[in-house]
C-alpha positions as CSV (number, residue, x, y, z in Angstrom):
1,M,-37.7,-44.9,136.6
2,K,-38.0,-41.5,138.2
3,A,-39.8,-41.4,141.6
4,V,-43.1,-39.7,141.6
5,D,-44.4,-38.0,144.7
6,L,-48.2,-38.1,144.4
7,R,-48.6,-35.5,147.1
8,A,-46.6,-33.0,145.1
9,L,-48.7,-33.3,141.9
10,V,-50.8,-30.3,141.0
11,L,-54.4,-31.7,140.7
12,A,-57.9,-30.4,140.8
13,S,-59.0,-30.4,144.4
14,G,-61.6,-33.2,144.0
15,V,-59.1,-35.4,142.3
16,R,-56.4,-34.6,144.8
17,V,-58.6,-35.7,147.7
18,V,-59.3,-39.1,146.1
19,V,-55.6,-39.6,145.1
20,L,-54.5,-38.9,148.7
21,K,-57.2,-41.3,150.1
22,L,-56.1,-44.0,147.7
23,L,-52.4,-43.4,148.5
24,A,-53.2,-43.6,152.2
25,A,-54.9,-47.0,151.7
26,L,-51.7,-48.2,150.0
27,E,-49.4,-46.9,152.7
28,V,-51.3,-48.5,155.5
29,G,-52.1,-51.9,153.9
30,D,-51.1,-54.5,156.5
31,T,-51.1,-57.5,154.1
32,A,-49.9,-58.0,150.6
33,Q,-53.4,-58.8,149.6
34,G,-54.7,-55.6,151.1
35,V,-52.0,-53.6,149.4
36,N,-52.8,-55.2,146.0
37,I,-56.5,-54.5,146.4
38,A,-55.8,-50.9,147.2
39,A,-53.5,-50.7,144.1
40,V,-56.3,-52.1,141.9
41,H,-58.7,-49.4,143.3
42,A,-56.1,-46.7,142.5
43,E,-55.4,-48.0,139.1
44,G,-59.1,-48.2,138.4
45,F,-59.5,-44.5,139.5
46,V,-56.7,-43.4,137.2
47,L,-58.2,-45.5,134.3
48,G,-61.5,-43.7,134.9
49,L,-59.9,-40.3,134.6
50,E,-58.1,-41.4,131.5
51,T,-61.2,-42.9,129.9
52,A,-63.2,-39.8,130.7
53,G,-60.6,-37.6,129.0
54,A,-60.2,-35.6,132.2
55,F,-56.5,-35.4,131.8
56,R,-53.9,-35.4,129.1
57,A,-51.7,-38.6,128.7
58,A,-48.7,-36.7,130.1
59,D,-50.7,-35.9,133.3
60,I,-52.1,-39.4,133.7
61,E,-48.7,-41.2,133.5
62,P,-47.4,-39.8,136.8
63,L,-50.5,-41.1,138.5
64,Y,-50.0,-44.6,137.3
65,V,-46.3,-44.5,138.1
66,G,-46.8,-42.9,141.5
67,F,-49.4,-45.5,142.6
68,E,-47.2,-48.3,141.3
69,Q,-44.2,-47.1,143.2
70,A,-46.3,-46.6,146.4
71,K,-47.5,-50.2,146.0
72,D,-44.0,-51.6,145.5
73,N,-42.7,-49.6,148.4
74,R,-45.4,-50.9,150.8
75,L,-45.0,-54.5,149.6
76,Q,-41.2,-54.2,150.3
77,V,-41.9,-52.9,153.8
78,L,-44.2,-55.8,154.5
79,R,-41.6,-58.3,153.1
80,D,-38.8,-56.8,155.3
81,A,-41.0,-56.9,158.4
């Protein structure tokens, strides 16, 4: 799966602010539970965008993938610590 840099995605400014806040929460999670909770919040936000029809499917997928990768990366860091 190709890596997705959420910071590099072109998004509406309001959406971008929320995406970056959710990403930050994932990146600083200090427990697996905290990271998983942040990931659920991120997924819920993306689902809301998708459900509202705010984005095309092709624009939604990178958000799901990017948040999943950020979660997996943070959990790996915590396991390696």
